[in-house]
C-alpha distance (Angstrom), angle and dihedral (degrees) to the residues before:
residue distance angle dihedral
M1 . . .
A2 3.79 . .
G3 3.78 97.8 .
G4 3.78 102.0 49.6
N5 3.82 107.7 180.0
T6 3.81 94.7 -27.5
S7 3.81 112.4 136.2
L8 3.79 120.1 -146.2
L9 3.78 132.2 -169.2
V10 3.82 116.3 -157.2
V11 3.83 117.0 -159.9
E12 3.81 108.0 -167.8
D13 3.82 126.9 141.3
D14 3.83 96.4 -161.7
P15 3.84 106.2 89.7
F16 3.81 95.8 -150.1
Q17 3.82 94.1 47.4
R18 3.80 91.3 45.0
E19 3.78 94.7 49.9
T20 3.81 93.1 43.8
V21 3.81 95.1 50.4
C22 3.79 94.1 42.6
A23 3.80 93.6 48.5
Y24 3.80 91.8 50.4
L25 3.82 95.0 47.3
S26 3.80 91.8 45.5
G27 3.79 87.8 53.0
Q28 3.82 88.7 54.5
G29 3.79 91.4 59.4
F30 3.82 100.7 -98.6
A31 3.79 122.8 137.2
V32 3.81 97.9 -121.8
E33 3.79 131.5 -168.9
C34 3.80 119.3 -175.7
V35 3.81 127.4 -156.6
A36 3.81 134.3 172.1
S37 3.81 105.4 -143.1
A38 3.79 145.8 29.4
Q39 3.81 89.8 -106.6
E40 3.81 91.4 56.1
C41 3.80 89.7 45.9
R42 3.80 92.3 54.6
A43 3.80 90.7 50.3
A44 3.82 92.1 48.9
V45 3.82 92.4 49.1
A46 3.81 90.7 48.4
A47 3.79 89.0 54.3
A48 3.82 96.1 46.4
L49 3.81 130.0 -9.4
P50 3.83 109.8 -127.6
D51 3.80 125.6 -146.9
A52 3.81 92.2 -117.8
V53 3.80 140.2 4.2
L54 3.80 127.6 -148.7
V55 3.80 107.7 -152.6
D56 3.80 126.4 -167.0
I57 3.81 110.1 -141.2
G58 3.81 95.1 -145.9
L59 3.79 99.6 60.3
P60 3.80 118.8 152.3
G61 3.80 114.1 -105.7
E62 3.79 107.5 -3.5
D63 3.81 107.1 34.5
G64 3.77 128.4 -135.5
F65 3.81 94.4 -101.2
S66 3.80 92.4 59.1
L67 3.78 91.4 44.0
A68 3.81 91.6 50.5
R69 3.82 90.5 53.7
W70 3.79 89.9 51.6
L71 3.79 92.6 47.3
R72 3.81 91.6 50.4
G73 3.79 88.9 52.0
V74 3.80 89.3 53.6
S75 3.81 93.6 54.2
P76 3.83 132.7 2.1
T77 3.81 91.2 -154.9
L78 3.82 99.7 45.6
G79 3.80 111.4 120.2
I80 3.83 111.4 -121.4
I81 3.81 124.1 -173.5
M82 3.81 121.0 -178.9
L83 3.81 119.6 -142.0
T84 3.81 112.5 -153.7
A85 3.79 134.5 175.6
A86 3.81 91.7 -157.6
N87 3.78 122.1 75.4
E88 3.80 90.6 -151.7
L89 3.79 121.1 143.0
V90 3.81 91.7 -141.9
D91 3.83 90.6 57.2
R92 3.79 90.7 50.7
V93 3.80 93.1 47.8
V94 3.81 95.1 45.4
G95 3.79 90.5 45.1
L96 3.79 92.9 53.7
E97 3.79 91.9 42.9
S98 3.81 88.7 52.0
G99 3.79 88.6 63.7
A100 3.80 103.8 -88.3
D101 3.80 119.5 142.4
D102 3.80 95.4 -151.0
Y103 3.79 143.9 -10.9
I104 3.78 136.1 -143.5
T105 3.80 127.6 -160.7
K106 3.80 122.1 -131.6
P107 2.93 130.2 -90.0
F108 3.79 93.0 44.7
E109 3.77 135.8 167.5
P110 3.82 111.6 -106.7
R111 3.81 90.2 -130.5
E112 3.81 90.5 56.4
L113 3.80 90.7 52.1
L114 3.79 89.9 49.6
A115 3.82 91.1 50.2
R116 3.81 91.9 50.5
I117 3.80 92.2 49.1
R118 3.80 90.3 51.4
A119 3.82 91.2 48.9
V120 3.80 92.6 50.2
M121 3.80 90.4 48.9
R122 3.81 90.9 51.8
R123 3.81 91.2 50.8
A124 3.80 91.9 46.8
G125 3.80 89.3 54.2
A126 3.81 90.6 50.8
E127 3.80 91.2 56.5
G128 3.79 89.6 76.4
R129 3.81 89.6 71.2
P130 3.80 117.3 121.3
A131 3.77 118.1 -86.8
P132 3.80 116.1 -103.9
T133 3.78 116.6 -97.8
T134 3.79 119.4 -105.6
E135 3.79 100.7 -144.0
A136 3.81 119.3 147.8
L137 3.79 114.6 -79.0
P138 3.83 130.3 -148.3
P139 3.83 115.1 -103.3
H140 3.81 94.3 -99.8
R141 3.81 92.8 56.4
V142 3.81 121.8 69.4
R143 3.75 133.2 -176.3
I144 3.82 118.8 -121.5
G145 3.77 111.1 -178.4
A146 3.80 107.4 -56.2
A147 3.82 92.3 -19.1
V148 3.82 135.0 78.5
L149 3.81 122.8 -138.9
D150 3.79 123.7 -153.6
L151 3.81 104.9 -145.3
R152 3.80 92.4 -162.7
T153 3.78 98.6 54.9
G154 3.80 104.7 20.5
V155 3.80 89.8 -124.7
L156 3.80 115.7 144.2
R157 3.79 121.5 -154.3
T158 3.80 95.5 -147.2
A159 3.79 128.9 -141.5
E160 3.82 86.6 -99.0
G161 3.81 90.9 56.8
K162 3.81 96.3 -107.9
D163 3.81 126.8 130.1
D164 3.81 112.2 -119.2
Q165 3.81 124.2 -174.2
L166 3.81 103.0 -139.7
T167 3.78 122.8 -138.4
E168 3.79 116.3 -115.6
S169 3.79 92.4 -103.8
E170 3.83 92.3 49.2
F171 3.80 91.3 48.6
S172 3.82 92.1 47.5
L173 3.79 91.4 48.6
L174 3.79 93.6 51.9
K175 3.82 91.0 47.1
L176 3.82 89.9 53.7
F177 3.79 89.7 53.5
L178 3.81 91.5 47.4
E179 3.82 89.9 51.5
N180 3.82 91.8 49.3
P181 3.81 108.0 38.7
N182 3.82 119.5 178.5
R183 3.81 91.4 9.1
A184 3.80 125.6 121.0
L185 3.81 105.1 -123.7
H186 3.80 119.5 -160.9
R187 3.82 114.1 -118.2
D188 3.83 92.1 -132.4
W189 3.82 90.9 54.3
L190 3.79 91.5 48.4
L191 3.78 91.6 49.3
E192 3.81 92.3 48.4
R193 3.81 92.6 49.5
T194 3.81 95.6 47.8
S195 3.81 106.4 34.7
G196 3.80 96.8 77.6
E197 3.79 96.3 76.9
E198 3.80 95.1 58.7
E199 3.78 136.6 23.5
P200 3.83 106.9 -77.9
E201 3.77 116.6 -108.8
A202 3.78 116.1 -108.5
F203 3.79 100.6 -112.2
D204 3.78 140.2 60.8
R205 3.81 97.5 -113.7
A206 3.80 95.7 56.8
I207 3.81 92.7 123.5
D208 3.81 90.9 56.6
L209 3.79 91.8 57.6
R210 3.82 90.8 47.7
I211 3.79 89.9 52.9
M212 3.80 90.7 49.3
R213 3.80 90.8 52.2
L214 3.80 91.4 49.5
R215 3.80 92.5 47.2
R216 3.79 89.6 58.2
K217 3.80 87.3 57.7
V218 3.82 103.9 39.7
E219 3.82 106.0 29.4
R220 3.78 123.4 82.3
Y221 3.80 87.6 -148.7
P222 3.83 106.8 25.3
A223 3.79 91.9 -172.7
R224 3.81 89.1 57.6
P225 3.83 102.9 39.2
M226 3.79 118.4 -163.8
A227 3.82 104.5 166.0
L228 3.83 99.0 43.9
R229 3.78 102.8 37.6
T230 3.78 129.6 -174.7
V231 3.80 116.8 -121.1
R232 3.79 106.8 -158.5
G233 3.77 114.3 -121.4
V234 3.81 92.9 5.4
G235 3.78 117.5 53.0
Y236 3.79 132.8 -107.4
L237 3.80 141.7 -24.8
F238 3.80 130.1 -156.1
D239 3.79 115.8 -140.3
P240 3.84 107.4 -161.1
D241 3.81 92.4 -166.7
A242 3.81 95.9 57.6
V243 3.80 115.3 104.5
């Protein structure tokens, strides 16, 4: 069976969607509990913390974004996948910034959902890795969150301990943060300063996707970023003390 002993909680207010998803995941060997609201989700989590939660964004009353933030506060390693009927970039960005690990747009293929659950479970298991050491670094190497950047080569030793050759735009973006620590930097300014090295992406929220990619490399818990923080209504802030 694909699920083994993994426990899942599905939060979906539409009865047909809820029953369909739960029946499929149960058939894959998961231990599945299904609820219809944020209130029922909170009660289920209080009774027994699952391995992962699938959260519909459009819940009645308290929405999925608020619920995801609460769930992330409960556990930094809990797998959270957002279910959304809208293929809107802003929903994806807000969902991930709310603490979700991934999202999937309805209608979706059951096999895709299964693959995303497996991927989130693998990442959650990796979060038990040891924290990076904090020994002194030479002047050309700087710490950014749980990663270390070589300013000479543009190579980032990621939070997972792998060497990653940054793109020019990624390198420029990190240098801007290093030059402006603890300052809220407007997303439009960041995009303007870093889009010259590569062909600009074809939508307004390009900087948000760049930040998300970098968070996966520098944050110990990308779904709960500490080094590259979101400043609501402005943009982003780099905290040099976050590890």
